[in-house]
C-alpha positions in Angstrom: -8.6 -18.6 1.6 -5.2 -17.3 2.5 -4.1 -16.1 5.8 -5.3 -12.6 6.7 -2.1 -10.7 7.8 -3.3 -7.1 8.0 -0.2 -5.5 9.6 -1.9 -2.2 10.2 0.6 0.7 10.4 -2.0 3.6 10.4 -5.7 3.8 11.0 -8.1 6.8 10.7 -11.7 7.7 10.1 -13.3 9.8 7.3 -16.9 10.2 8.2 -18.3 6.8 9.0 -15.5 4.9 7.1 -12.5 3.5 8.8 -9.3 3.5 6.7 -6.5 1.1 7.6 -3.1 1.4 6.0 -1.2 -1.9 6.0 2.4 -2.7 4.9 1.9 -6.4 4.3 2.8 -6.1 0.6 6.2 -4.4 1.2 7.0 -5.3 4.8 9.7 -7.9 4.0 11.1 -6.2 0.8 14.5 -4.7 0.4 15.0 -1.0 -0.5 15.4 -1.8 -4.2 12.2 -3.8 -4.2 10.3 -1.0 -2.5 11.7 1.6 -4.9 10.5 -0.6 -7.8 7.0 -0.9 -6.3 6.8 2.9 -5.8 8.0 3.6 -9.3 5.3 1.2 -10.7 2.6 2.9 -8.6 3.8 6.3 -9.8 3.7 5.3 -13.4 0.2 3.9 -13.0 -1.0 7.1 -11.4 0.5 9.2 -14.1 -1.0 7.0 -16.8 -4.5 7.2 -15.3 -4.3 11.0 -15.0 -3.6 11.6 -18.7 
């Protein structure tokens, strides 16, 4: 298996569940890359809510 990076930038609990927000996917991306990622996520969310 690959290396487990888990660069946790935020952690909180909801009930008995611990939520960890990591930035591994976009940590080393430039501003244009991040905007493209966010646009793709936004389009996926809009598509699923129709």
